[in-house]
N, C-alpha and C positions, 0 to 999 in steps of 0.2 A: 247350218245345214244338218242333215241326218248324219248320225254317227252309226256305222256298222261295228258291232261287238260281237266277238265269239260268245257262245254260251257259257255261263260261268265267269266271265270277264267284266271288270268294271274300269272304266278310264275316267281321267280327269282332263277335260277340253277346256282351255281358257278359265280355269279355276272353278268350273262347275263339274260335280259328280255326276256322271251319266249313269243310265240304268244298268243293273247286273242281270244278265240273262240266266235264268235258272236251268240247270240241267241235272242229268241224274248223277254226275260226279258230286255235284254241290250238295243235293239232297242226301245222297249216301253218306256223307260227311257229317252231316247234321243228326242223322238218325242214331239213337243209341241202341246198343246191343243189350239183350236181356241176360242178367247173370244166372248161372246154373243154380246157384242157392239163392232163391227168392221166393216172395210170397205176393199175394195180391196187394198188400200194403206197400210194395215197392214200386207201383206202377200208377199211383195216382188215385185219390179219392175225388170224384167229379160230381158236382151238383149242378143239375140242369133245371133252371126255373123256367119252364115252358109249358105252352099248352093252354087250351081253354075249351068250353063245352062245343065250340064250332070248329076248332082247329086242332083234333087229336093227332092227326097225321104229322104236323110239323114236330110235336113233341116226341113221337115214335122215332122219326127219322134222326133227330138230334141225339137221342139217347143211344140208338144203335150205331150212330157214326162213332160215338165215344166208345162204345163196346168193341167195335170192329177195328178201331185204331189202337187198342191194346190196353185201355184202361183197368185198373185192378178191380175199383168198386165204382159203380155209377148209380146215383141217386136221382131219380127223376121226381121233383115236386111240381103237382099239378092242382088246379082247382078241383075240389071234390066231386063236381058233376062230370068231370072228364075221367075221374079214377077208374070207374069200372070198365070203361073201354080199353084203356091202357094196361091195366092190371091183367087183362085177359091176353093182349096182343104182345107183351113184353114179358120175357122169361128172365133174362140175365139182369136187367136194372131192377133196383128196389124203387117202387112207385109209391109215393107218399101223397095221400089226400089232404089238401089244407082248405081253410075256409074260402068261400067264394060269394060272389053276387048273385042276384036272381037270374042274370042273363049267363052265369057260368064262367065269368072272369075272376082272376084273383081279387079277393078283398084285402083290404088294409088289416083286417084281423089275421091274416096269414102271417104278418111281419115277424112277430115274436118268434114263431116257429122256423120260418125261413132264415132269420139271423142265427138261430141256433144251430141250423143245419149247415150253414155257411162256416161256422166255426171249426168244422171238421172237415171242411173241403180243402183240397190242394188247388182247385181251380173252379171258377163258376161261369156257368153260361146262362145268359138271361135274354130272352126275347122271342125265340121261336114259337109262333102261334099263340102270343099272349092275347092278342086283341087289343083294343084301345078304350081307355076310359080314364077318369081322374083318378080313380083308385089305383089302376094298374100304373099310371105314371108316379103316384106317390110310392107304390111299392119298389119300382125300377129305381127311382132316384134315391130311396133310403138304402137300398142295397148297394148302390154306387158310392154312397157316402160312408156307410158303416161296415160292409164287409172287408175283411183283411186281406183276402187271398186275391190273385190275379183274376180278372173278368173279361169274358168275352161277351160282346154286345152285338146282338143280330136283330134283324126285322123290326118289330114293334118295340123292342128295347131301344132302338136307335130313334124311332119316332118319339117315345118318351123323353130322351135326352134332348132331342132337338128343341124341346120346349123349354129347357133349363140347362143351356150350354154353359153356364157359370161353374156348373159342377165339374167340368174338365180342368178347371184351374184350382179346385179344392180337394181333389182326391190325389193321393200319393201312390196308390197301388197300380201295378201295370195294367193297362186297358188296351184291349183290342177290338176294334169295330170292323163289322164285315158288310159295308153298304153297296147297294148297287147304284146306278146313276142317279135314281130319283131320290134315294135316301141320303146320298152325299150332298145333293143339291139343298136338300132341306137343312142340312147340318151347316154347309158352307154358305148357302145363300146364293151360289153360282151355278147357272144351268149347264154351261160348257166347262167341263173339267179337262185340264191339261196336267200332264205328270208333274211339272214344277209347282202347280197349286196344291196337288195331292201332297207333295213332299212338305211345302210350307205348313199346311194344316197340321200334319203329323207332329212337325217339329214345334209349333206354336202351342199345340195342346198336349204335347208330351205323351203321346199315344201312338200306337201301331193301327194302321188302316189297311185292310185287305179290301180293295176296291174291285168288285166283281163285274167283269167285262169280257168281251171276246178273248182278250188276252189280259188276264187278271193281273193288277198291279198291287205291290206291296210296299207301303211306305213306313219306315221306322223313325222313331223319334230323334235318332242322331243323323237324320238326313239321307241315310241310305235308300235306295230305291230298286226294287226288283220287278222283273216281268216273267211271268209264267206262261209256258208254251203248250202245255197239255190241255186236253179237253175237246169237246166238239159240240155240235149243235143239239145232238140228241139229249144233252144234258138240260136244255132249256125246258125244265118240266117242274112242277111244284113238288118240293121234297129235295132237290138236289142242293140247294143252299143251306138247308136244315142239317143235312149230312155233313156238308163241309164245316158248319159251325160246330157240330159235335166232334169231328176229327181234330179240329183245332184246339178245342178246349182240352181234349184227351192229351195232347201232345205237350200242352203247357203243364197239365198236372204230372206229366211224366218228366218234367224237369227242363225242357227246352225254354230257351229265352222267347219271349212273345214273337218277335220278328222272324226267328229261326221256325217256329212252330207254324206260323203263317205261311212262310215259304213252303215248308215241307208238306202242310196240309193241302195247299193250293195245288201243288205239284202232283201229289199221290192221289188226289181226288179226280183231277183232270185224267190221270193214267188209268185209274179204275174206270172212268166213263169212257176212255178210249177202248179199253179191253171189252166193256159192255156193248159199245157200238159195233166191234168187230165181230162179236158173238151173236147179237140180235138185231143189229141194224139201228140207225139212228132214230127212226120212226117208231120201232116197236120197244126199244129199252126204256126202263124205268129207273127211278131212284132205287127200288128194291134190287134191281140187276146190278146197279152200281154198287151196292153194299155187298152183293154176292161176290162181286168181282174183286173187291178190295183185298181180300186175304191173299189172292193170287199175285197181286202187286207188291204186298209187303213181305211175301214168303222170302224174298231175297235177304231179308234182316234176320232169318233164323240164325241161332248160334252155331248150327251145323245142319247137315242133312240127316234126318231121322229115318 
């Protein structure tokens, strides 16, 4: 039967570990405080491999999510046909144009430069707005195999991996995937997803899975399972998931363990969405509003009141 747990509590029932319900107390314990003596190099160098000529918005929200979550340096690598749009829209991230195909997707010719950029990154985000092609799949799979830093895989990055799932057993680096129901069904081959199946997938494939749903679930490779309670229907708009992916890779780059970063990102993302809904309403709020509300949510982690 159902097991009622207080938030932040985890129970063992008949040898089975139940879900930990996230709350502010749990998230507060995860979030690092910034040192008085510090520089941008102390807060993570993030590389986002995102975007295409037709999907510049996804790359924008991913990069801004990383910036707003506190990353020291954010580099956004995009196909060169998307560069002019994003270079104008983004002030804080460094936007790098890389070789692309005629339809504005990443070309395999971009791989040497991408691997070079990844060597200097503390965490790597792949997928938001990439589009789908054989060359994109090769780019994604090569980065998964050869990049040394932790990786967050989202959206079209997950689509590419689903065609080559054997890579999950050949990569030793920490990996976090952020699928919605359809993407996880493609990965697992199962249409109806139960929490125990999510847990089993994360354990078998030695990865962390942030499963985006009404109540987001996070499955860790050690078998732990978490459930998030923040968020609202106003967040069901294009760009919200990209913002979450950027926040998640930012926290990993700042030193949080992948499963801890997934829990904190999910909770803070939902809390910022709730703040936006209270201010603008669920119908009118946008992912841009969510980004604007995020600093109000993370202000509690100031070193002191200024």
